[in-house]
N, C-alpha and C positions, 0 to 999 in steps of 0.2 A: 523669165527668171525663174519661178518655181518647177519648172517643165525641166531645165536646162541642171538644176541640183537635183533631180528626179532619176536624170539618165545617167549622170556624173556619179550620183550616188549608186547606182543600181550597176553601173561600169565597175565601179571600184570593189562592190561588194561580190561581184563576180568575179573579181581578177585575185583576190583574197581566196575565194573558196577553192578558185585554181590553182591556189599559191599551197594551200591548205593538202586540197588533193595530192598534187605532186609530191608534197613533202611524204604525206603519208605511204603513200605509192612507191616511194623510193624506200622506204622505210623496211614495209613489207618486203620488196624486193626484195633488200639485202638481208633481213631474216629467212625467205625461203632459201636463201643463195648460202645462208652460214646452215640450214639443216639441211641440206642436199652434201653440203661438205661434212655434215656429221654423218652423216647416212653412208656416202661415199668410205669413209674412216674404215667404218667397222665392215661396211663391204668389202671391203681390201683384205682385209684377214680371212673371211669369210672364201672369199675366192681363193688367196694364197697370192696373192697381187701385189710384191714391193711396187713396180713400178707406179699402180693406181695411189699407191699409197704415197710415194716420195713426190708424185704431181701435182698433193695438195696439202703438200707442207711446205708453209713459209722457207725462204733463207733465213737463218738465225730460232730455226724451229728450235727449242725443249720439253724437255718432258722429266716430270716428279712425281715421284710413287714413293713410299713406304720406304721402299730400296734402290729409289735413283732420286737424284738430287739436280734439275734441270744438268740433264745431259744432253748433250748436241745430238745430232740426225744419226751422226756416224756412230756413235755408242748408243742410240735407240735402237738402229738396225741390229747392232750384236747382240744387244741384252734381249733386247724385248722382241724384236718380229719373229724367231725361233718358234715363241708363240701360239705363229698361226699356223703350223702344223699340227698343232693339236686344238685349234679352235675350230668348231662347229658350225656355230651360230651366236647370234646375237637378239636378243628380244629389248627392244627399249621401252622402258616403261615410261619412262616421264622425258619431256626435252622442253627446255625453257632457253631460250633464246632471247636475249635482248642486247640490243648493237653488236657489239663485238665482243661480246662474252654470250657461254653458254654452259649451261649444267646437264648432265645426263645421267639417269640411273636407268641402268639396264642388269638383265640377266643374263649372261653367255653360257654359253654351254661347250664342252668338252665333245670328242669324240669318243669318251665313253658313257657319255650322257650323263656327267656330274656338271654341277650348276656350279658358276663363281657371280656374284654379286657385289656390283661397283657402282661410284659415282664417281665421274668426268668432268672437271669444268676444263672448259676451251676456251685460249684467245683469238682473233683471227686479226688478219692482216692483209689488206691488199686483194680478198676473195683466196684466203690460203689460212693453213692453221699455221699460227706461230706459236702456242703453246696447248698442253694439254700435260693437268695434275690429276691425276689416277690415285683414289681413296679405296682403297680394297673393305670388303665388306665380308661376311660370312658365307662360306664354302670355302673353296679352293684357293681363292681371290688370284688368280693368273689359272690359265691353261695346265702350261708344264709345272704345277708345283706337285711334288707326289704324295703331299699329306692324304688321307681318304678325307673325303667328303662324304656326306648324304644327303 
């Protein structure tokens, strides 16, 4: 009887361990996938590739900033995408992904070498970016801003 309990106990323990590992790995996979979406988001600006960006934005995507209040993808393309022409690169300083939410702080550089520093909050749904809220920091705030920045 004791041998049977030991066998069943070990089997149950192994099953629990496998379930926990599976849960951990799937959460980590989701985290890695969302990190890749964020990197692709910024890379699309660097590459000036609207199709790349559109492919990772979810139906119902919204963008919010101090100048935009939950604008849809069409308005985002008209108002924000033109900044890609003057965007050279992004240096991600901090990225924190927690499930379907992420916070990113970065320094961006325009074609003239001027910097802008922002923090953005992303929301994900079904493997795509559902929302982005951008908080402008010091600097020129966005690449096409004509204000001088040092």
